[in-house]
PQR file of N, CA, C, O and H, with PARSE charges and radii, in Angstrom:
ATOM      1  N   MET A   1       0.739  -1.198  -0.052 -0.4000 1.5000
ATOM      2  CA  MET A   1       0.097   0.168   0.015 -0.0000 2.0000
ATOM      3  C   MET A   1       0.890   1.535   0.186  0.5500 1.7000
ATOM      4  O   MET A   1       1.828   1.735   0.958 -0.5500 1.4000
ATOM      5  N   LYS A   2       0.401   2.291  -0.564 -0.4000 1.5000
ATOM      6  CA  LYS A   2       1.213   3.484  -0.330 -0.0000 2.0000
ATOM      7  C   LYS A   2       0.303   4.794   0.202  0.5500 1.7000
ATOM      8  O   LYS A   2      -0.863   4.930  -0.166 -0.5500 1.4000
ATOM      9  H   LYS A   2      -0.361   2.129  -1.191  0.4000 1.0000
ATOM     10  N   TYR A   3       0.899   5.649   1.019 -0.4000 1.5000
ATOM     11  CA  TYR A   3       0.635   6.418   1.664 -0.0000 2.0000
ATOM     12  C   TYR A   3       1.288   7.949   1.466  0.5500 1.7000
ATOM     13  O   TYR A   3       2.443   8.189   1.115 -0.5500 1.4000
ATOM     14  H   TYR A   3       1.846   5.539   1.318  0.4000 1.0000
ATOM     15  N   VAL A   4       0.439   8.735   1.725 -0.4000 1.5000
ATOM     16  CA  VAL A   4       0.943  10.078   1.894 -0.0000 2.0000
ATOM     17  C   VAL A   4       0.870  10.726   3.205  0.5500 1.7000
ATOM     18  O   VAL A   4      -0.270  11.047   3.538 -0.5500 1.4000
ATOM     19  H   VAL A   4      -0.500   8.540   2.010  0.4000 1.0000
ATOM     20  N   VAL A   5       1.867  11.012   4.079 -0.4000 1.5000
ATOM     21  CA  VAL A   5       1.914  11.542   5.357 -0.0000 2.0000
ATOM     22  C   VAL A   5       2.518  12.661   5.377  0.5500 1.7000
ATOM     23  O   VAL A   5       3.655  12.868   4.953 -0.5500 1.4000
ATOM     24  H   VAL A   5       2.793  10.751   3.809  0.4000 1.0000
ATOM     25  N   ASN A   6       1.514  13.727   6.057 -0.4000 1.5000
ATOM     26  CA  ASN A   6       1.569  15.316   6.204 -0.0000 2.0000
ATOM     27  C   ASN A   6       2.243  15.286   7.619  0.5500 1.7000
ATOM     28  O   ASN A   6       1.675  14.642   8.502 -0.5500 1.4000
ATOM     29  H   ASN A   6       0.590  13.559   6.401  0.4000 1.0000
ATOM     30  N   PHE A   7       3.314  15.882   7.872 -0.4000 1.5000
ATOM     31  CA  PHE A   7       3.658  16.258   9.303 -0.0000 2.0000
ATOM     32  C   PHE A   7       4.239  17.652   9.506  0.5500 1.7000
ATOM     33  O   PHE A   7       4.366  18.541   8.664 -0.5500 1.4000
ATOM     34  H   PHE A   7       3.775  16.405   7.156  0.4000 1.0000
ATOM     35  N   SER A   8       4.595  17.659  10.910 -0.4000 1.5000
ATOM     36  CA  SER A   8       5.005  19.182  10.947 -0.0000 2.0000
ATOM     37  C   SER A   8       5.794  19.046  12.079  0.5500 1.7000
ATOM     38  O   SER A   8       5.549  18.213  12.952 -0.5500 1.4000
ATOM     39  H   SER A   8       4.492  16.936  11.593  0.4000 1.0000
ATOM     40  N   GLY A   9       6.888  19.951  12.120 -0.4000 1.5000
ATOM     41  CA  GLY A   9       7.888  19.810  13.294 -0.0000 2.0000
ATOM     42  C   GLY A   9       9.180  20.696  13.071  0.5500 1.7000
ATOM     43  O   GLY A   9       8.969  21.655  12.329 -0.5500 1.4000
ATOM     44  H   GLY A   9       7.087  20.628  11.411  0.4000 1.0000
ATOM     45  N   PHE A  10      10.285  20.600  13.482 -0.4000 1.5000
ATOM     46  CA  PHE A  10      11.482  21.617  13.560 -0.0000 2.0000
ATOM     47  C   PHE A  10      12.768  20.513  13.666  0.5500 1.7000
ATOM     48  O   PHE A  10      12.760  19.372  14.128 -0.5500 1.4000
ATOM     49  H   PHE A  10      10.457  19.821  14.085  0.4000 1.0000
ATOM     50  N   HIS A  11      13.972  21.361  13.005 -0.4000 1.5000
ATOM     51  CA  HIS A  11      15.182  20.661  13.378 -0.0000 2.0000
ATOM     52  C   HIS A  11      15.971  21.685  14.092  0.5500 1.7000
ATOM     53  O   HIS A  11      15.740  22.858  13.799 -0.5500 1.4000
ATOM     54  H   HIS A  11      13.977  22.288  12.629  0.4000 1.0000
ATOM     55  N   TYR A  12      16.898  21.414  15.017 -0.4000 1.5000
ATOM     56  CA  TYR A  12      17.818  22.190  15.672 -0.0000 2.0000
ATOM     57  C   TYR A  12      19.449  21.600  14.971  0.5500 1.7000
ATOM     58  O   TYR A  12      20.009  20.523  15.173 -0.5500 1.4000
ATOM     59  H   TYR A  12      17.086  20.461  15.255  0.4000 1.0000
ATOM     60  N   VAL A  13      19.904  22.811  14.081 -0.4000 1.5000
ATOM     61  CA  VAL A  13      21.127  22.381  13.663 -0.0000 2.0000
ATOM     62  C   VAL A  13      22.495  23.555  14.032  0.5500 1.7000
ATOM     63  O   VAL A  13      22.297  24.735  14.318 -0.5500 1.4000
ATOM     64  H   VAL A  13      19.449  23.686  13.918  0.4000 1.0000
ATOM     65  N   GLU A  14      23.672  22.993  13.954 -0.4000 1.5000
ATOM     66  CA  GLU A  14      24.726  23.972  14.110 -0.0000 2.0000
ATOM     67  C   GLU A  14      25.178  24.190  12.848  0.5500 1.7000
ATOM     68  O   GLU A  14      25.479  23.249  12.114 -0.5500 1.4000
ATOM     69  H   GLU A  14      23.833  22.033  13.722  0.4000 1.0000
ATOM     70  N   ALA A  15      25.270  25.480  12.467 -0.4000 1.5000
ATOM     71  CA  ALA A  15      25.492  26.017  11.010 -0.0000 2.0000
ATOM     72  C   ALA A  15      26.182  27.235  11.214  0.5500 1.7000
ATOM     73  O   ALA A  15      25.998  27.922  12.219 -0.5500 1.4000
ATOM     74  H   ALA A  15      25.025  26.245  13.063  0.4000 1.0000
ATOM     75  N   ASP A  16      27.187  27.617  10.057 -0.4000 1.5000
ATOM     76  CA  ASP A  16      27.700  29.135   9.927 -0.0000 2.0000
ATOM     77  C   ASP A  16      26.852  29.808   8.826  0.5500 1.7000
ATOM     78  O   ASP A  16      27.264  30.889   8.405 -0.5500 1.4000
ATOM     79  H   ASP A  16      27.336  27.059   9.241  0.4000 1.0000
ATOM     80  N   SER A  17      25.826  29.343   8.360 -0.4000 1.5000
ATOM     81  CA  SER A  17      25.106  30.314   7.676 -0.0000 2.0000
ATOM     82  C   SER A  17      23.716  29.526   7.378  0.5500 1.7000
ATOM     83  O   SER A  17      23.470  28.348   7.637 -0.5500 1.4000
ATOM     84  H   SER A  17      25.492  28.465   8.701  0.4000 1.0000
ATOM     85  N   ILE A  18      22.843  30.525   6.744 -0.4000 1.5000
ATOM     86  CA  ILE A  18      21.425  29.865   6.146 -0.0000 2.0000
ATOM     87  C   ILE A  18      21.465  28.804   5.538  0.5500 1.7000
ATOM     88  O   ILE A  18      20.777  27.860   5.928 -0.5500 1.4000
ATOM     89  H   ILE A  18      23.043  31.482   6.534  0.4000 1.0000
ATOM     90  N   GLU A  19      22.259  28.701   4.460 -0.4000 1.5000
ATOM     91  CA  GLU A  19      22.364  27.789   3.431 -0.0000 2.0000
ATOM     92  C   GLU A  19      22.937  26.495   4.016  0.5500 1.7000
ATOM     93  O   GLU A  19      22.565  25.386   3.632 -0.5500 1.4000
ATOM     94  H   GLU A  19      22.817  29.468   4.144  0.4000 1.0000
ATOM     95  N   GLU A  20      23.852  26.689   4.953 -0.4000 1.5000
ATOM     96  CA  GLU A  20      24.334  25.298   5.445 -0.0000 2.0000
ATOM     97  C   GLU A  20      23.402  24.676   6.567  0.5500 1.7000
ATOM     98  O   GLU A  20      23.462  23.497   6.915 -0.5500 1.4000
ATOM     99  H   GLU A  20      24.154  27.589   5.265  0.4000 1.0000
ATOM    100  N   ALA A  21      22.588  25.560   7.054 -0.4000 1.5000
ATOM    101  CA  ALA A  21      21.544  25.155   8.222 -0.0000 2.0000
ATOM    102  C   ALA A  21      20.455  24.395   7.301  0.5500 1.7000
ATOM    103  O   ALA A  21      20.059  23.278   7.634 -0.5500 1.4000
ATOM    104  H   ALA A  21      22.539  26.518   6.771  0.4000 1.0000
ATOM    105  N   LYS A  22      19.989  25.024   6.148 -0.4000 1.5000
ATOM    106  CA  LYS A  22      19.261  24.096   5.089 -0.0000 2.0000
ATOM    107  C   LYS A  22      19.588  23.062   4.812  0.5500 1.7000
ATOM    108  O   LYS A  22      18.763  22.154   4.907 -0.5500 1.4000
ATOM    109  H   LYS A  22      20.311  25.932   5.878  0.4000 1.0000
ATOM    110  N   ARG A  23      20.803  22.812   4.400 -0.4000 1.5000
ATOM    111  CA  ARG A  23      21.427  21.611   4.087 -0.0000 2.0000
ATOM    112  C   ARG A  23      21.557  20.632   4.857  0.5500 1.7000
ATOM    113  O   ARG A  23      21.336  19.480   4.484 -0.5500 1.4000
ATOM    114  H   ARG A  23      21.474  23.550   4.323  0.4000 1.0000
ATOM    115  N   LYS A  24      21.954  20.959   6.101 -0.4000 1.5000
ATOM    116  CA  LYS A  24      21.986  20.145   7.022 -0.0000 2.0000
ATOM    117  C   LYS A  24      20.493  19.636   7.322  0.5500 1.7000
ATOM    118  O   LYS A  24      20.310  18.426   7.187 -0.5500 1.4000
ATOM    119  H   LYS A  24      22.134  21.895   6.404  0.4000 1.0000
ATOM    120  N   ALA A  25      19.534  20.339   7.668 -0.4000 1.5000
ATOM    121  CA  ALA A  25      18.160  19.876   7.729 -0.0000 2.0000
ATOM    122  C   ALA A  25      17.534  18.718   7.011  0.5500 1.7000
ATOM    123  O   ALA A  25      16.907  17.722   7.370 -0.5500 1.4000
ATOM    124  H   ALA A  25      19.683  21.322   7.777  0.4000 1.0000
ATOM    125  N   MET A  26      18.014  19.314   5.628 -0.4000 1.5000
ATOM    126  CA  MET A  26      17.471  18.343   4.601 -0.0000 2.0000
ATOM    127  C   MET A  26      18.171  16.846   4.512  0.5500 1.7000
ATOM    128  O   MET A  26      17.695  15.843   3.980 -0.5500 1.4000
ATOM    129  H   MET A  26      18.524  20.123   5.336  0.4000 1.0000
ATOM    130  N   TYR A  27      19.432  16.988   5.182 -0.4000 1.5000
ATOM    131  CA  TYR A  27      20.031  15.566   4.999 -0.0000 2.0000
ATOM    132  C   TYR A  27      20.482  15.155   6.446  0.5500 1.7000
ATOM    133  O   TYR A  27      21.630  14.771   6.667 -0.5500 1.4000
ATOM    134  H   TYR A  27      19.819  17.803   5.614  0.4000 1.0000
ATOM    135  N   ASP A  28      19.506  15.257   7.433 -0.4000 1.5000
ATOM    136  CA  ASP A  28      19.098  14.855   8.882 -0.0000 2.0000
ATOM    137  C   ASP A  28      20.752  15.014   9.654  0.5500 1.7000
ATOM    138  O   ASP A  28      21.204  14.183  10.442 -0.5500 1.4000
ATOM    139  H   ASP A  28      18.573  15.569   7.253  0.4000 1.0000
ATOM    140  N   GLU A  29      21.339  16.037   9.289 -0.4000 1.5000
ATOM    141  CA  GLU A  29      22.592  16.539  10.040 -0.0000 2.0000
ATOM    142  C   GLU A  29      21.972  17.404  11.233  0.5500 1.7000
ATOM    143  O   GLU A  29      22.052  18.633  11.222 -0.5500 1.4000
ATOM    144  H   GLU A  29      20.973  16.712   8.649  0.4000 1.0000
ATOM    145  N   VAL A  30      21.426  16.783  12.135 -0.4000 1.5000
ATOM    146  CA  VAL A  30      20.614  17.755  13.146 -0.0000 2.0000
ATOM    147  C   VAL A  30      20.835  17.334  14.672  0.5500 1.7000
ATOM    148  O   VAL A  30      20.901  16.160  15.033 -0.5500 1.4000
ATOM    149  H   VAL A  30      21.361  15.786  12.144  0.4000 1.0000
ATOM    150  N   VAL A  31      20.922  18.241  15.371 -0.4000 1.5000
ATOM    151  CA  VAL A  31      21.234  18.179  16.834 -0.0000 2.0000
ATOM    152  C   VAL A  31      19.824  17.635  17.507  0.5500 1.7000
ATOM    153  O   VAL A  31      19.943  16.721  18.322 -0.5500 1.4000
ATOM    154  H   VAL A  31      20.868  19.195  15.078  0.4000 1.0000
ATOM    155  N   TYR A  32      18.698  18.060  17.264 -0.4000 1.5000
ATOM    156  CA  TYR A  32      17.677  17.627  17.717 -0.0000 2.0000
ATOM    157  C   TYR A  32      16.369  17.643  16.757  0.5500 1.7000
ATOM    158  O   TYR A  32      16.180  18.631  16.048 -0.5500 1.4000
ATOM    159  H   TYR A  32      18.602  18.803  16.601  0.4000 1.0000
ATOM    160  N   SER A  33      15.745  16.889  16.739 -0.4000 1.5000
ATOM    161  CA  SER A  33      14.323  16.934  15.909 -0.0000 2.0000
ATOM    162  C   SER A  33      13.211  16.628  16.562  0.5500 1.7000
ATOM    163  O   SER A  33      13.165  15.678  17.345 -0.5500 1.4000
ATOM    164  H   SER A  33      15.898  16.086  17.315  0.4000 1.0000
ATOM    165  N   GLU A  34      12.231  17.380  16.314 -0.4000 1.5000
ATOM    166  CA  GLU A  34      10.855  16.790  16.953 -0.0000 2.0000
ATOM    167  C   GLU A  34       9.526  17.111  15.704  0.5500 1.7000
ATOM    168  O   GLU A  34       9.051  18.142  15.228 -0.5500 1.4000
ATOM    169  H   GLU A  34      12.269  18.151  15.678  0.4000 1.0000
ATOM    170  N   LEU A  35       9.315  15.915  15.546 -0.4000 1.5000
ATOM    171  CA  LEU A  35       8.311  15.870  14.431 -0.0000 2.0000
ATOM    172  C   LEU A  35       7.015  15.267  15.091  0.5500 1.7000
ATOM    173  O   LEU A  35       7.065  14.488  16.044 -0.5500 1.4000
ATOM    174  H   LEU A  35       9.701  15.077  15.933  0.4000 1.0000
ATOM    175  N   GLN A  36       5.827  15.705  14.488 -0.4000 1.5000
ATOM    176  CA  GLN A  36       4.558  15.272  14.499 -0.0000 2.0000
ATOM    177  C   GLN A  36       3.767  14.736  13.484  0.5500 1.7000
ATOM    178  O   GLN A  36       3.654  15.484  12.513 -0.5500 1.4000
ATOM    179  H   GLN A  36       5.786  16.337  13.714  0.4000 1.0000
ATOM    180  N   VAL A  37       3.150  13.600  13.408 -0.4000 1.5000
ATOM    181  CA  VAL A  37       2.203  13.038  12.240 -0.0000 2.0000
ATOM    182  C   VAL A  37       1.176  13.799  12.222  0.5500 1.7000
ATOM    183  O   VAL A  37       0.485  13.520  13.202 -0.5500 1.4000
ATOM    184  H   VAL A  37       3.243  12.993  14.197  0.4000 1.0000
ATOM    185  N   ASP A  38       0.499  15.013  11.316 -0.4000 1.5000
ATOM    186  CA  ASP A  38      -0.758  15.403  11.370 -0.0000 2.0000
ATOM    187  C   ASP A  38      -1.863  14.528  10.570  0.5500 1.7000
ATOM    188  O   ASP A  38      -3.042  14.456  10.919 -0.5500 1.4000
ATOM    189  H   ASP A  38       1.061  15.239  10.521  0.4000 1.0000
ATOM    190  N   LEU A  39      -1.269  13.830   9.369 -0.4000 1.5000
ATOM    191  CA  LEU A  39      -2.497  13.255   8.670 -0.0000 2.0000
ATOM    192  C   LEU A  39      -1.733  12.043   7.863  0.5500 1.7000
ATOM    193  O   LEU A  39      -0.645  12.235   7.321 -0.5500 1.4000
ATOM    194  H   LEU A  39      -0.311  13.888   9.085  0.4000 1.0000
ATOM    195  N   VAL A  40      -2.357  10.876   7.841 -0.4000 1.5000
ATOM    196  CA  VAL A  40      -1.944   9.969   6.779 -0.0000 2.0000
ATOM    197  C   VAL A  40      -3.035   9.511   5.885  0.5500 1.7000
ATOM    198  O   VAL A  40      -4.081   9.086   6.374 -0.5500 1.4000
ATOM    199  H   VAL A  40      -3.241  10.720   8.282  0.4000 1.0000
ATOM    200  N   GLU A  41      -2.874   9.565   4.755 -0.4000 1.5000
ATOM    201  CA  GLU A  41      -3.949   9.338   4.013 -0.0000 2.0000
ATOM    202  C   GLU A  41      -3.415   7.840   2.720  0.5500 1.7000
ATOM    203  O   GLU A  41      -2.336   7.721   2.141 -0.5500 1.4000
ATOM    204  H   GLU A  41      -2.024   9.910   4.357  0.4000 1.0000
ATOM    205  N   GLU A  42      -4.394   7.112   2.660 -0.4000 1.5000
ATOM    206  CA  GLU A  42      -4.023   5.848   1.429 -0.0000 2.0000
ATOM    207  C   GLU A  42      -3.986   6.451  -0.046  0.5500 1.7000
ATOM    208  O   GLU A  42      -5.034   6.955  -0.451 -0.5500 1.4000
ATOM    209  H   GLU A  42      -5.271   7.208   3.131  0.4000 1.0000
ATOM    210  N   VAL A  43      -3.078   6.446  -0.732 -0.4000 1.5000
ATOM    211  CA  VAL A  43      -2.973   6.744  -1.927 -0.0000 2.0000
ATOM    212  C   VAL A  43      -2.993   5.671  -2.942  0.5500 1.7000
ATOM    213  O   VAL A  43      -2.421   4.645  -2.575 -0.5500 1.4000
ATOM    214  H   VAL A  43      -2.227   6.037  -0.403  0.4000 1.0000
ATOM    215  N   ASP A  44      -3.618   5.644  -4.376 -0.4000 1.5000
ATOM    216  CA  ASP A  44      -3.503   4.656  -5.212 -0.0000 2.0000
ATOM    217  C   ASP A  44      -2.108   4.720  -6.082  0.5500 1.7000
ATOM    218  O   ASP A  44      -1.623   3.721  -6.613 -0.5500 1.4000
ATOM    219  H   ASP A  44      -4.083   6.478  -4.674  0.4000 1.0000
ATOM    220  N   GLU A  45      -1.532   6.034  -6.152 -0.4000 1.5000
ATOM    221  CA  GLU A  45      -0.166   6.358  -6.946 -0.0000 2.0000
ATOM    222  C   GLU A  45       0.296   7.329  -6.373  0.5500 1.7000
ATOM    223  O   GLU A  45      -0.393   8.089  -5.693 -0.5500 1.4000
ATOM    224  H   GLU A  45      -1.926   6.846  -5.721  0.4000 1.0000
ATOM    225  N   PHE A  46       1.825   7.483  -6.604 -0.4000 1.5000
ATOM    226  CA  PHE A  46       2.092   8.953  -6.445 -0.0000 2.0000
ATOM    227  C   PHE A  46       3.485   9.085  -7.440  0.5500 1.7000
ATOM    228  O   PHE A  46       4.120   8.114  -7.852 -0.5500 1.4000
ATOM    229  H   PHE A  46       2.385   6.865  -7.157  0.4000 1.0000
ATOM    230  N   THR A  47       3.711  10.107  -7.642 -0.4000 1.5000
ATOM    231  CA  THR A  47       4.903  10.376  -8.951 -0.0000 2.0000
ATOM    232  C   THR A  47       5.761  11.483  -7.979  0.5500 1.7000
ATOM    233  O   THR A  47       5.383  12.468  -7.344 -0.5500 1.4000
ATOM    234  H   THR A  47       3.195  10.895  -7.307  0.4000 1.0000
ATOM    235  N   VAL A  48       7.034  10.883  -8.157 -0.4000 1.5000
ATOM    236  CA  VAL A  48       8.347  11.537  -7.547 -0.0000 2.0000
ATOM    237  C   VAL A  48       8.874  12.174  -8.844  0.5500 1.7000
ATOM    238  O   VAL A  48       8.873  11.586  -9.925 -0.5500 1.4000
ATOM    239  H   VAL A  48       7.341  10.083  -8.672  0.4000 1.0000
ATOM    240  N   ASP A  49       9.388  13.600  -8.619 -0.4000 1.5000
ATOM    241  CA  ASP A  49      10.224  14.041  -9.782 -0.0000 2.0000
ATOM    242  C   ASP A  49      11.658  14.154  -9.159  0.5500 1.7000
ATOM    243  O   ASP A  49      11.879  15.097  -8.399 -0.5500 1.4000
ATOM    244  H   ASP A  49       9.389  14.078  -7.741  0.4000 1.0000
ATOM    245  N   MET A  50      12.548  13.335  -9.409 -0.4000 1.5000
ATOM    246  CA  MET A  50      13.701  13.407  -8.892 -0.0000 2.0000
ATOM    247  C   MET A  50      14.599  14.765  -9.295  0.5500 1.7000
ATOM    248  O   MET A  50      15.455  15.270  -8.567 -0.5500 1.4000
ATOM    249  H   MET A  50      12.369  12.568 -10.026  0.4000 1.0000
ATOM    250  N   GLU A  51      14.224  15.215 -10.559 -0.4000 1.5000
ATOM    251  CA  GLU A  51      14.957  16.615 -11.050 -0.0000 2.0000
ATOM    252  C   GLU A  51      14.451  17.465  -9.769  0.5500 1.7000
ATOM    253  O   GLU A  51      15.347  17.838  -9.012 -0.5500 1.4000
ATOM    254  H   GLU A  51      13.529  14.805 -11.150  0.4000 1.0000
ATOM    255  N   GLU A  52      13.279  17.774  -9.476 -0.4000 1.5000
ATOM    256  CA  GLU A  52      12.854  18.838  -8.303 -0.0000 2.0000
ATOM    257  C   GLU A  52      13.466  18.576  -7.176  0.5500 1.7000
ATOM    258  O   GLU A  52      13.579  19.504  -6.375 -0.5500 1.4000
ATOM    259  H   GLU A  52      12.551  17.471 -10.091  0.4000 1.0000
ATOM    260  N   LEU A  53      14.005  17.269  -6.839 -0.4000 1.5000
ATOM    261  CA  LEU A  53      14.739  17.304  -5.497 -0.0000 2.0000
ATOM    262  C   LEU A  53      15.942  17.636  -5.469  0.5500 1.7000
ATOM    263  O   LEU A  53      16.428  17.999  -4.398 -0.5500 1.4000
ATOM    264  H   LEU A  53      13.914  16.515  -7.489  0.4000 1.0000
ATOM    265  N   MET A  54      16.633  17.598  -6.508 -0.4000 1.5000
ATOM    266  CA  MET A  54      17.886  18.069  -6.524 -0.0000 2.0000
ATOM    267  C   MET A  54      18.402  19.171  -6.635  0.5500 1.7000
ATOM    268  O   MET A  54      19.628  19.284  -6.611 -0.5500 1.4000
ATOM    269  H   MET A  54      16.239  17.303  -7.379  0.4000 1.0000
TER
END
């Protein structure tokens, strides 16, 4: 089965710039993280555009 999971939360990171903080947050180089699942829905299909992720 496939699901879309909506969540909210935040990461604490140690960084020297906003750009470095964004990179560390995206690649789980975090000091502390707190997440909460808000909604889970079953879906038939989903499309991931790998070009947009890079």
